[in-house]
N, C-alpha and C positions, 0 to 999 in steps of 0.2 A: 588402518592407517591410510586414509584417503590421499593418494598422490605421493606417498613417501617413496615409492619405487620409481626411479626415473622412467620417462616414457621411451618407447622405441620397440625395435624387434630384436633379433638375435645376433647382431653383427659385431658386438664387442667394441664399438667405438663410441666416443662421445657419451651421451646419457643413455645409450641403449641398455636394455636390461641384462644383457649378457656380459657387460663389462664390470666384473666384480673385483678387479685389481685395486689395490690401494688401501684396503681396510685390513687391519692386522688379523682379524678373526677369519678372513676368507683364505683358504689355503692356496688358491691358485686363480689366476685370471684366465677366463675362457679364451682370451686373446692369446695366451701362451700355449694353450692346448691345441696347437696346430696339428693337423694330420699330415702336414708336410714338414720336412726339416728345412732349416734355413739354407740358402744358397752357399755353397762351399767351393772355393777355388784354390787350387794348389799353386797358382801362379804367384811367385814372390812371397809365399806364406799368406796366412789369413788369420783374422780374428772374428769369431762369430758372436754376434749379440742379438738382442731382440728387444721386445717391449717389456723390459724387466722393471716392474713397478712396485711390488709389494714387499720390499725389504728382504728379511730373512726367509720368508716363505718362498719367494722367487729364487733366491740364491740356492735353496735346497733342491730346486727343480731343474737347475741348469743342466746337470748331467743327464737327467731323464730326457730332456728335450733333445739332446744330441743323439739319442738312440731311437727316435721315432722313425718308423718305417717310412721310406720315401715314397709317398703315394703318387708323386708326379712321374716317377721313372716308369718306363714301359713294363718293367718287371713287377711293379707294385700291383696290389689287388684291385685298386680303383683308379679312376682318372680324375677324382675330385681333389681340388686344392683349396683349402680354406680352413676356417675354425669350426669347432663343433657347432657354435651358434649359426654360422653361415650354412652349414650342412642342414640344420633344422629348417632354416628359411627356405633353402632350395627344395627340401622334401615337401614342405607345406605348399609351395607353388606347384610342384609336380603333381601332388595329390588333388589339386583343384580341377585337374582334367578328369572328366568322367571315365576316360580310359587311359589311366596313367601309364607312362613308359616304364615297363618292369625292369628294363636294363638300368635306367637311371635310378629307380628305387633301390635296386640291388647295390649300386655303387654308393648311394648316399647312406643307406643303412649300414654298409660296411664301415664307412667313415665315422658314423655316429657310434657304432659299437666300439671302435678304437678310442674315440673321445671319451665315452663313458668309462671305459676301463682305465684310461689315464687319470680321469677325475677321481675315481675310487682310490687308485694307487697313490695319488698326490695327497688325498685326505689322510690315508693311513700313514704315509711317510711323515707328513707335517705334524700330526698330533700324536702318533705313536700309540702304544698299547695303553698308556695311562688314561686316555680319553675314549677308549674303545667302547666302554659301556654307554657313555653319554651319546656317542655318535652312531651307535648300533642301528637305530631306526633309519638314518640316512643311508648307511651302507646297505642295509637290507632293501631299501627302496631302489638304490642304484642296481643291485642284483636283479630285482624284479624288472626293471626297465631293460637291462641287458637281455634277460630272457625273452621279453616281449619283442624287442627289436630283432633279436636273433631269429625268432619265429617268422617275423615279417620278411627278414632277409632270405630265409629258406623258401618262403612262399613266392618271393619275387623270381626265384629260379625255375618255378614250375608254371607251365602255361595254363594249367587247369585250376590253379589255386586262386582264390578271390582275396584280394588284399583288404585288410581292415582299414577302411577309409577313415573312420573316426579316430582311431589310434594314431595313424600316421599324419593326419592333417592337423589335429588339434590336441588330443589328449596327451600324446608323447611330449610335446613342447611344454604344455602346461604342467605336467607332472615333474619334469626336470626343473622348471621354474619354482614350483612349490618346494621340491626337495632342497634346492639351494636356499630358499627362504628359511626353511626349518633348520638347515645346517647353521645358518646365522644365529638363530635362537639358541640352539644346543651348544654351539661353540662358545657362546658368551657366558654359560652358566657359572663357571668357577669365579669369574671376575665381575659378574653382573652387580652393579651397585645397588640395585633394588631387590636383590635376593629373591629372584624368581623361584629358587629351589631351596632357599634357606629354611623355610618352614612350609610344611604341606598345607597349612591353612591359607597360604598366600597363593591364590590362583594366578595373579598377575595376568589376567586375560585381556587380550587385545584382538581386534579383528581388522584386517586390511581389506580394502575394496579396490578391485581392478576392473576396468572395462576398456572399451576400444579407445578411450581418451587418454589412457596412461599405460596401456599394454597392447602393443600392435598385434599380438597373436590372437587376440580375442575378436570375434565378429561383432558387428554393431548389435546393440540390444542384448548382449550376453555379458553377465557380470560374474566375476570370480571373487568369492569371499573366503578369506584364509584366516584361521584362528592361530594366535600365538600364545605362548605361556601354557598354563594348565599342565605343567610338567608332572607326569605321573598320574594325571587324571584322564577322564574321557570326555569327549565333546559330542553333544547332540545339538540339533538346530530347530528353530521355529520360525515361521513366517507370520507370527501373530496368532496362529492357530496351531494346535498340536498335530503331529504327524499321525496318519492312520496306520498304526502298527509299525513294525520294524521295516527297514529299507528292503525293497525287492531288488536284490543285487546292489546296484548303486543308485537306484531310483527311489526318491522320497515322494510320497503323496501326502499332501496336507489335508486337513479337515475341510478347507474351503475349496478343494478340488485342484489347487495348483500342483504341478508336478515339476520337481527339480532333480538335479543329478549330483551325487557325491562323486568326487574325482576318481576314486579307486586307488589301489596301492596301499602302501604302509600308512600314508597320511590321509587315507580316504575320509576319515571323520573330521579332518581339519580343513578340508577344502570343499566348498559347495559352489556349484555352477547353477545360476538362477537366470530366468528369463521373465521377469515380471511384466505384466501389461497394465499395471496401475501402481500408484505409489504404495510401496510396501516396506515395512520395517522388519529386517531379519535379525534374529537373536541367536548368538552362540551360547550354549549352556554348558558350563564346565562343572563336572562333579568330581571332587577330589576324593582320594581314598578314605578320608575321614568322614565323608558324607556331606561336606560343605558344598553348597552350590554357589556358583558365580555366573553372572550373565554379562554379555556385552552386545549392544545393538547397533546396527547400521541401517539408517533409512536410505532407500533407493528411490529416486524420483525419475519417472519416465515421461515421455511426451504425452500431453493431453490428447485424448482420442479425437478431438475436433481440430487438431493442429493442421494448418495448411502445409503443403510440401515446403520444407525448409532445408536448404542445402548450402554448403560452402565449396568454394573452389580455390585452388592455389595456382599461381602463375608458374610454379615449378615444384617438383617433389624432391629434387636433389639440388644441392647448392655447394658452392665453394666459399671459402672464407672471404668476407667482404661483399658478397652478393646479397641483394635485397629480394624479398619475396612479397608479392602482393596477395593478400587473402581477401576474398570477396564472399559476402553472404547474400543470398537471394531468397525471396519468399516470405520475408518478415515485415509486417506492417507496424511492428512495435519497436522495442529497443533490443539491439543485438549486443550481447556480452561475450567476449572471447575468453576461452580457458587459458590457463598459464599466465594470467594477468597481462594479456596482450593489449587489452583495452576494450573499447566499445565502438560501435558504428558498423555500417554495412561494408566498409572497406578499410584495410590496414596495410601499412608498409612495415615489414619486419626485417631486421638484419640479425639473424640468429648466429650464435657462435658454436652451436652443437645441435645434434638431432633433437627434434621435438615433434609432438603430435598436435595438430591444429584441430580445434572443434569450437563450436559456439552454441549459445543458448539464446532463443528468441523469447522475449517477455512481452506478451500482449495482454490486454484486459481479460482476466480469468483463464489465460492460457500460458503454459510454459512448454516450449518446443525445443527439442535437442536436434542438432544437425548431425550429419555424418562426420567421421573423423578421418583425417589425412595425415599419414606418417611422412615427415619431411626429414631427409637425411643429408648429413654433411658428406661430400665427396672427398675422399683422401687424394692428396696431390703427391706428385713425385718430387725429387729434390730440385730446389730452385738454385741453390748455391751452397758452397762449402766455405767456412771461414775459421779463422783462428780465434778460439775462445780465450786461451791463455798460453803464454810461453814464459819460461824462466831458465836461468842458468844457475846451477847449484854448485857451491864451493868453487868460485872462480879461482883458477890458479893453474900453474904449469903442470900438466900431466894428470890432474884429477878433476877436471871440469866435467859436470854432467849437464847436458842440455835437454830440456823437455818442451813438448808442445802438445796442447790439447785442441783437437779439431771438433767442430760441430757443423750441423747442416741446417739450412732453412728449407722447410717442407718435410714431406714424408712423416707427418705427425703420427699417423696410425700404422705405418708400415714397419718393415724389418730392414735394418741396415747391415750391409755386408761391406767390410772395409778391406782394402788391399793396399800394400805399400811396396815400393821399390826403393831400395837404399839401405844404408846401415843404421839400424835403430831397433830397439825393442818396442813392441806394441802390445796394447791390450785395449779391451772395450770396457768402458765404465758407463753403464746405462746407455745413453744415446750419444756419447762422445767417444772419440778415438784418441787414446793417450799414447804418445810416443816418447820414450826415454832413451837416454844415452845416444842421442842423435850425433852422427858424424857425417857431415856433408849434406848436400841437398837430398830431399826425400820426395819421391813422387807418390801421391796418394790417390786412390780411386775408391769411390764409395757408390754402392748400388742400393737402391730402394726397391723392396718387394712388397707390394700391397696384397692383402689377402684375396685369394681367388683370381689374381691377375698375373700376367707375365712380369718379369722384372722390368723396372723403369730403365731408361737409358742411363748409363753410369756417368758420374761427374768426376773429372780428374783435375789435379792441380799440383804444381811443383812448388815446394816450400824450401827456402834457403835455411841454412843452419842458423839457429837462434844466436843472438849476440847478447853480451852481458848488459848493454845499455837498456835493453828492452825488458829485462827480467821483472821489473816491478811496476811497469806501466800498464794499468788495467782500467777498463771502464766499469763503473759501478752504478747501481740504481739507488744506492743509499750511502750516506757518509755521516760521520758524527755531526757535521754542521748542516745536515740535510734540511731543505726548506720544502714547503708544500707547493707543488706545481698547480697551475690552473686545472680545472676539470677537463678531462680529455687529453691531458699531457702527462709526461713523466720526465724527470730530470736524470741526466747522465753526468756522473762525476768522474774525475780522474783521481787516481791514488796520488798522494802527496801534493795534491792541488797543482799538478803539472798542466800548463795551458796546452790546448789542442784545438784543432780545427775539425769540425764534424761534417761528414758527408754521408749520403745514402748511396745505394747501388747505382742510382742514375747520375751521381756526381753532384747532386744538389748540396749546397753549403747551408748549414743551419746557424752559423755564427760568422759575422763579418770579420771579426778579429779574434785571435786565440783567447780562450778562456778556460777555466777549470770546471765549469758547470754549464750545461746547455739544456734547455727545455725542448723536447721533441714531441710531436703529436703521436698519440697512440692510434694507429691506423686500423682499418678493418681487416688487414692481413698482417701476419708476422713480418717484421722488418728488421734487417740487420744494419746497424749504424757503425761507421768506422771512423776512429779518431786518428789524426796524423799529428804526431808530436814534433817539436822543433829539432829533435835529434835524429829524425828520420824513422823512428819506430812507429808502429801502428798497433791499434787494439780495436777489437770489434765487440759489439754487444747486440744480442737479439732482444728486441722488445716485442713481447707477445702481442697478438692481435687484440683489439678492443673486445673485452668481454667483461661480464659482471657476475660475480659469485656472491652468494648470500652467506654472511658469517653471523655468529652469535656469541654472546658473552654473558656470563653470570653477572647480574646487575643488582645484587643485594646492597642495600644502604647507598644506592646511587653510585657505587664504585665498581666499574666493570672488571670482571676477572674471567679467566678462561674457564669454560665448563669442565668440571672434573669427572663427570660421569655420562658421557654420551653413549648411546646404544646405537650401533650402526647396523644397517641391513644391506647396504650397498657399498660401492667404492668410496663414497663420501659420507662422513658421519652426519647424516641428515636427520636422524631420529634421536629424540631425547626422551627418556622415560621419566615422567614427572609424577609427583604425588602432592598431597596438600602442603608438604613442607618444602616443595621445590622453590628455588630462588626466583626472583624476577629475572626476565631474560630480555636482552637487547638484541634486536635484529637489524642488520644494516648491510648495504652493499660494500664489498671490499674495495671497489674502485669508485672514485668520485664520479657522480653523474653530472654531465654538462646540461641536463635538462631537469625534469622532475622525476622523482621516484614514486612509483605507485605500488600498492600492496593489495593482495587479495587472499582471503583465507577460505579453506574448504567448508568451514562452519557457517560462513556468511557469504556465499558466492556472488550475491547481487550487490554487496557493499565493497566499493573500491576506495582505499584510503591513500592519501597523498602525504608523504613524509619522508625525510631522509633516513629516519630510523624509527622502528617501533619498539616500545618497551611494554612487554607483557607483565602486568603487575597484579599482585594479589590485593593491593590497596586501591584498586580502581574506584571503589565506591566512595573513598574519602577524597578523591581528586576531582577536579573539573573534568567531565568527560572529554576524552581526546584533547587534552590540554596542550598548549604550546609552551615549552620550557625555554628553548633557545632559538629565537627567530634568527633567520639568516639576514645578511645585509639586504637581500631582496625580501622585503617584509611580506610579500605575497606567498612565500614558500614556507612550509612548516618544517622545522628541523626535527623535533622529537615529538612523538605522539604516543600517549599512554592508552593502552587498550586492556580490557580484562584478561587475566590469565585464563586460558581455555579450560572448560570443564569436561570437554570430550576431546578425543584425539583429533588434532587439527594440523593441516599443512598450510604453510605460508609461502606464497610465491610473490616475486617482485619483478619489476622491469624498469628500465630507464627509458624515458620518452623525450626525445630531442626534437624540437621544432626549428626548422631553418628554411627561410624562403617560402613560408606558408605551408610547408610539407612536414608532417610529423613522422619520424621513424622510431619504431619500437625496438629496443634492444632487450630481449628477455634474459633474465638471469639464467645461468647455466645449471642452477640447482635450486632445490626447494628445501625448506626446513620443516620438520614435523615434530610437534610435541605429542608424545604418546601418553595418553591418560588411561592407565590400565584399570581393570575392575577387580576388586576383591570382595564384591557383594553380589547378592542374587538379584537385587533391584537397584537401579540408579534413581535416587529420589532427588528432586529439585523443588525448592520453594521460591516463590517470587520475591521473598524477603527473608533475611535471617533475623531481623529485628523490625518490629512494627508496633504501632500504638493500638491500644484496645479500641475496637470499633472499625479498624481497617480490615478489608477483605484480604485473604491469603489464597494464592493459587498453588496447588500441589500437583506434582506430576511424577508418575512412576514409569520407568522404561525397563523392559526386559521380561515382563510377565506375559506368558502366552495364554493365560486364562483370565480370571476375574480378579481385580484388585479391590479389597475392602479396606477402607480407611477408618481408623478409630483413634480416640484420645480419651484417656482415663476410662477405658473399657467401653466407651459409648461409640457406636458406629456413626460417623459423620458424613459418609459418602461412599459411593461405589463407582469405580471406573478408573481408567489410567490417569485422568485429570479431573480434579475437583476444585471447587472454590468454597472456602469456609471462613467464617469470622470467629477467631478464638476469643474466649471470654474468661477472665479470671476474677474471683471475688476480691482479690488483693493484688495490686500491681505495684512495682514491677515483679515479673516472674517469668517462668518458662512453660511452654506447652510442648508436649512430646506427641507427635503424630506417628502412628504405626501403620504401615501398608502391608497387608497380608495377601500373598499371591497363592492361588490354588494350583498353578502349573507353571514352574516347579513349585512345590510346597515349601514356601519360605517366607520370611518377613524381614523388613528393614524399617528403621525409624529415623526420623529427622526432628530436630529440636529448634524451635523458634523462641526468641525472647520477646516478651510482651511488656510494653511500657504503658503508663497511665494514659487514659483517654486525653486526647488533645483536640477536643472540639473547638473550632474557632468560627466566628461569624464576621465576615467583612462586608462593607457596603461600598458601592461605587462612589457614593458621596455621603457625607454625614450632615451637611447643611444644605438644604434644598429650598427651592421656591415652592409655592402652593401647588399641590397636585403634580409636582415634577416626578417623572418616573425614575425610580432608584432600584438597582439590582442588588439583592442580598445573596451572599454565597456562604454556605456552611461546609467546612472541610473537616476531615478527620473522622468521618462516619461512613466510609465507602462500603463497609460491610453491613451497615444497618439501615434504618429508615429515619430520615430527618422529618420531624413534625414541627410546623411553625405555630406560633401563638394565634395566627390568623385562621388556622385549620387546614391550610394547604400542606402538602407533603412534597418532598424532593429537596435536593441540595441547593437549588436556585429558586429565588422568589423575587418577583417584581412588584413593587408597591408604589402608591402615589399618595403620600400623606397630606392631609389638609391642615394638620397641626402637629406639634411635637408628639412623637409616638415611639414607644419601645417595642421592638420585635424580638421574640425569644425563639431559639431553635433547640429542640430536644433530640438527642440521638437515642433511638430505641434499638436494642438487640433482642430478638425473640420476645418483643413486647415489653422488655424491661428497660427503664431509663438508665443510661450510663452517665449522661452528662447533659448540662444545659448551658447555653451561652446566649447573651443578649447584645443588642446594639440599639442605640437611641439615635433617631433622626430628628434634627432641629429644623423647624420650618420658619423661614423668614416671611414677613407679611407682604410679599410681592408675588406676582404670577410670573411664570417663565416666559409667557407671551402676553402681548397687550390684551386686556379683557374688553372685547367688543363683539358685536354680533358678527358671526362669520358670514362670508358671501356664499350662502347655501343655495344650491339649485339642484334640479333633477334633469337627467338625460335618459333617453330610451333608444333602443335599437331600431324602432320604427314609430312614426307618428300616426299611422293608420292601421286598422285591421279590417278584414272582410267581415261584414256582419253575419253572424250565425256560423262562422267558420272558426275552427280552433286554430289559434296562433299564439305563440309564446312571445311575450313582451318582457324584456329585461330592463328594469329601471336601475340607474346608477346614481348614487348620491355624489355631488360635487361640492368641494369647498368646506366640508365638515372637518374640523380640526382633529388631529390625532388624539386618541383617547376618548373621543365622544361616542355617543350611541345614537342610532337613528331609529325612530318609531314610525311605522307606516300606518296609513289610515285604516287598514284591515286588521291592525293589532300586531303585525309581525315586527320583531325587534332585531336589529342587526348592528354590526360594527360601523364605524364612521365611513369606511370605504367599501362596504360589502354590497355587491349587487343583489337585487331581488327580482326573481322571475316568476311570472304567473301567466295562465292562459286567459286570453281576453277574446270575446266574440261580440261585444257590443261597445258603444261609446262609454269611456270610463275616464274619470278624473282621479288621479292618484295623488295623495298628499302625504308628505313625510315631515317629521320634526327632528332636527338635529339638536341634541342637548350636549353642551360642552362640559369638560370636567369642572368648570366653575358654576355650573347650573344655568348658564345662559342658553335660551332656546331660540332657534330660527326655523321658520316654516317655509316649505316650497311645495308647489303643485305642478302637475303636468297632465294635460288632457290628451287622450288617445281617441281619435275620431274613427267611427265605424262607417265604412262605405258599403253600398249594396253589392251583393254577389252578382256575378255575370252568368247568365244562362248559357249552358253549353250542352252539346250532344256528342256522345261518342258511341261507337267508333265512327270514323269518317270514311271508312271503306268497308264494303261487304262483298262476298262472292255472289256472282250473278246466279239467280235461280235457287239460291241456298237460303234456308231460313236464317234470319238475322235478328238479334235483339238489340234495339237501340235504347240508350238510357239518357235521360236528361237530368241535369243537376243545377243547383243555384236558385231554386224556388222555395221561399219560406215566408212565413207571416212576420208581422212586426215583433211578435214575442218568440221568434225563432222556432215556431212549430212548422212542420212540413206543409207546403202549399200544394195546390193541385195543378196538373199540367194538361194542356190541350194541344194535340198535334194536328196539323193540316198538310196533306200532300198537295203541293201547289200544282202538280201535273193533273192528278185525278180529282182533286177537290175532296177526297175522302178524309174524314177526321177520325182521330183516336184520342183516348184519354189514358192518363196514368203516367207514372214516372218512367215506365219502360213499355215499349211495344215490340212485338215480334212480328215481322213481316218478311215477305219474299220479294226482292226487287230484281228486275231484269235489266234495268237501265239506271243511270245516275238520276237521283231524285232530290228535289229541294223541299224541305219541310219548314213550316213556320211553327215554332213552339211558343206557346203563351203560358204565362204564370198567373195564378189567381190574384197576385198582388199588382197586376197591371203590366209587368215586364213582358217583353216578347223578343224573340231572336229568330233570324232566318239562317238555316244551316244546310249545307250540301252534303249528301251522302253519295260517294262515288262507288263505281263498280270495279272490283278486282278482276283481272284477267285470269281465266283458268288455263292450266297447262294443257294445250290441245293434244300434245303427243300422248299424254297419259289418259286423256278423256276420250280418245277416238276408239270406237269399238271395231272389232274385226268384221269384215264383210259377211253378210248373211246372218248376223246375230239378231237383227231386228225382225220380228215376226208380224206379218199382217194376217188377219183372219179372213179367209176366203168367204165370199158372200154366199156361195152355193152349198156350203157345208151345213148340215142340218142342226148341229147342237145350238141351243139357245144360250149357252154359257161359253165362256172362253177364259183361258189362263193367261194373265199378264205376267211376264217373267223378266226379272233383272238379276240373273244369277251372278253377274259380274260385280255386284256391290259387296263391299267388305262389311260383314254383319257386326264387326266389333265397333263400328261407328253407327250413328243414327241414320235411319233411312226414312225419307219423307216423300209422299206421292202427291201429285196434283192431277186433276182431271179437267180436260176441256170438253164440254158436252156438246150436244147437237145444237144448243143455243149459242155456241161459240164463246161461252163464258168459262173462264178457268178458275177453279176453286180447289181448296185443299181436299185431300182424300184421306181423312184421319183413320179410317178403318183398316188401311193397309200400312199404317206406320210401322216401321222396323220389320217389314216383310219383304222378301225378295220376289215372291210370286203369290198370286192370289186369283180368285175366280171373280169374273165380272159377267153381267148379263148384257147380251147384245142389245143395241138400241133398236127400237121399232123402225119399220120402213116409214119414210116420210110421205106426206100427201099434201097437195095444194088444194085449198077450198075456195070456192067462189064466194061472192057476197051473200049468197043465200045459204051458205054453209054446205054446199054440195061439192063432192070431190071434183077436182078439175085436173084432168090428165091422169097419167099412170103414177102409181106409187114409185118412189125413188129411195135408194138406200141412203142412210145417214151414218155418220162416223163419230166416234168418240176417241180422243187421244189421251193416253196416260204418260205423264213424265215423272221421272224419279230424280231426286237429289240425294246423292250418296257419295261415298268415298271409294275411289278406284285407284289402285297403285299409289296409295298414300296421298292422293290429290282429290279435293272436292270437285265433283262433276255433276252436270245435269244432262240426263239422257231422255229421249223419247223411247219409252219401253214397249209401246204397242199401239197400233191403230186398229180399233175394233169397228167393224161395219155391220149393218143390219143384215139379217138372213134373207137371201134372195135366191130361191132355187132355180130361177131362170138364167142366172148369171153363169157364164162359162167357168169351168173349173180351171183356175190358173195356178193351183197349188199354193204352197206357202203355209199351210196350217200344220204346225209341228206339235206333236203330243208327247215328245220324249221327256219333257219336264212338266207334264200336265198334272202336277200335284201341287196343291196349295201348301206353301211353306208355313211352318208354325211361326208364331211371334218370336223374334230373336232380339231380346233386349240387348242393347249395345253394352260394351264395357263401360261401367259407370264413370270411369276416369276419362272416357273418350266421348261421353254422351254429348257434350257441348263443344267438342272440337270442331273448328271451322265455322261454328255458329258465332259470329262476331259479337262480343259482349261489350257493352259500354262500361264506363267506370261506375263506382258506387255513388249513389246519391249522397248528398251531405247529411250527416247525422248531427242534429243540433245538440248543443250542450248548454247548460247554464253557465253564465259568465264566471270565470275563475276555476272551473273544473278542468282537470288535466287527466284525460283518459286516452289511451291509445286505441285507434280503430282496429277491429279485427280484420285480418287479411285472409283472402281466399286461399285455401290449400286443397291439394288433392293427393293422389298416389305419388310416391316417390318413383324414381326411374326403375327401381327394383320391383315395383308393383305393390309395395307395402301400403295399406290404406292409411291416409293421413286425414283427409277430409273429403267431403263430397258436396257437389252443388245439387241442391234440390230447389227447383224453381229459380229464385234469384238470391237465395241466402245460403251461406256456407253452413253446413251441418257437420259437427266435429266427428271425426274418427268412425266413419261408417261408409266405406266405399262399397 
């Protein structure tokens, strides 16, 4: 029963869940179960009253309440003052501390023990032994709670004892709440109009759903599911999957891994606490003693996992009557919808009349997000004034006159009144009024208000004169035989016997300029007392309650409202009504007229908000215009009566009055909600998308309540498997009925649903039946939603577009399983005119570019322009497209494209467009290389007239050296200019610049360079570059005795190698004879390699001729005098820092569309992807 229990915590005021007074089946109000007794004064006598509200049940408890131990007195066992509900709230707050105050826990558990004992005693006293069997489970649960609380109380007295945190903070409160709910069910059994216990076959199963939005004791994202009915049976649960075995204590583990908790106690199987993290449907399964199974399911929706942070705040969490509260939502980029029918939007202004819980839902595309919940409570007030409600003189006469006066107060709505009087009169308390009889002389009256958990308010005193006969019949009334309807937001005050009066409020404001017998006064945001002054000097006062709206309902059969005769109440207000298929239509409306607009929201459709003065829930909805207006107001923009379907599942209806003034809208939420309880007496709840349909229409069937697999069949033939199926029923003869049976394997049961099938009503309609030549017409076939529509043209589907040139008949056939059920035709007449003038269209072609680079791949998109709708375009290469369809192809040479537009009338128009090819531009890349490091330069843009590769010639303008080929590999030490020539006559001059090496990383430590001493005898020498990183390529160059520098390929990728010393040099004369002495010669070896991650060029060794006469200067180092082996670099680093140019153009034939291959190598993780070999990528071989 989603939302049927009023929101709040345990304080016993307003709509809070512990205020159970007012319903005849509830034995006692928790507000009456004070653990303190009312203030009692012996001064001048006293009369003690309280919040006596539930008629005979409360009257039976008065004597018990007078004997409650005074917990406030120093001799009492605790220092707590308040109700049982307030003690539970205080305990909950205390236990939120990780190290709770055990003294406080001891005091609160003592108070709770006393409250539980009084509750049990009140139940036994009220119902007596005749109901003991029915109520035995409740009494046993209370005994179990008393035992558990007593153990906690004893634990609180011991310093070493660890308190049961879960019990004291959550479970205890929840179990008391559940016990009270079950008491409601059991107490109603003898008079239950729906006979929950009349026959054991009647499960009458219902499930209530509570969470933080309607029960403040529950944390956010925790849900309490409570089963009702199933009297004499047993309850098990499912979350869509079966439980893995029996519960482990109170823990249930489902087959999908979800873990939930049974509440424990006598009603353990009837209360399940769940914490779903995804949308889940939970099912209660009732097994009756006869073996009959019934199920009832509750879907629970949670926030989507991708929801952004979505929160709400309130300007205040407590309020007094007449105070507004601003609610603000943040974090939602979609639509915000507030619970309790407060409205929509990121901010609301609310004027509540009682406690409520605020929460909101954010709806974004593909996301539903729920906010936090905030409990907002009405603050009780002390007495504001005391007034005379009524006074009269009985039997006026000498010696036997009786004078009476009834007093009431403004304020102290939820407190306890203590009355004292001084003077000669008899006195008694009648509810919240003080009645004095046999008054003789003036009376002084003092009244004190005591609010739960607070010290007494300041007393209010007043002296009243003795009543006089003239005033005995002068009263203020809110209704009279000749009553008229006041404007919205007002009420009328009448006088008895139509005596004229002048009306004022406590401020002295006059509400009528001249005396009259009826005055309209505003219903204010707070209670207000109005006083009438009559012309004979008498006065009369009337309290007009504060502005508030309550939802009422009436039996609405045959359009004649009547009072509901069988409400089933679970709280202080009869908010729940148990309905079945024979239930009457129900009218819902606000008791007070709304000065603005009335909106409604139901738990079954939380995203749908309806606007109407009243809702009528009807079983005849399908025969009415959906949500029809019956009685429009004088304001035609406002709906008076709105028909909506009678609910198929338990549904709660909430209303609010929204008043806009000065551009600001204030929401007045109704103080109550109304719930239609739809109980289950079947193991599956079956729904069909239609009760009656025509043959050929598709039917959607759904089964709810099965934890296993649902198998659907009709006439013994399986037609589908799953909780929801779509099927098209077929009968050989119609009309007739089709029975669908759903078989569930867990629990093992079946249910059936019957649908009526009418003859096929295939219909074909045309957008026009008389058309111009080739005019487009849309044909629609209806009545075959579950089959296949086949047209005489060969096309399939319910909609067909045709363009007839002459009168034509089109036929649609409805096929079900390949069998024809019906055929319908439509004939289109064609008039001898065209829909548009028949003339050559202004056809032309456009392209995204007028030129292409010759021999280079470039996509050209041609677009037809001016070709009429419905035409076709044929291109010169044979391609056919629609009248406005672009055509793209790859072009690498001059091309003229021609297209023909053919209209629906056969008229052709031709257009052409020429694309010019321009020569490619010679280019060289890269434009920068590292000094002294091998570099590969690539040229592109050279091709022959037929797009074959041309030949390249390179000329170094500095040295004059020439090279050939599309790429060259050279080593540059300075910026160089090259002239690149193509065999087709093109040429281009390009500059290749030198990149600067990182000197810090390329500087060698001192002493690392080795010079070979001239006087050391070996004729060989080791050149060493041990600092080079062998994972990269290593290349050497040698500058010989002739001062020419050449590559030294034999040492490639080596860090050290052996060289032969150069011979001594000798100068010869013209005759070839030695001239002078021999002299040493030098050879220098330089290396290009990577050091510290940077490409560098080093002089690795200066090798001199052997000269034994030269002084030994040292410097010959043999510590690394070993020739290193060839060290192939990492193939993925082989060409690192060897600057590579771009790929040369690969020519294609015109019109070809191929993607060039891209170079690849190892991924960052070292996985081989592709390798460079020479200048071509070779796949998958690093």
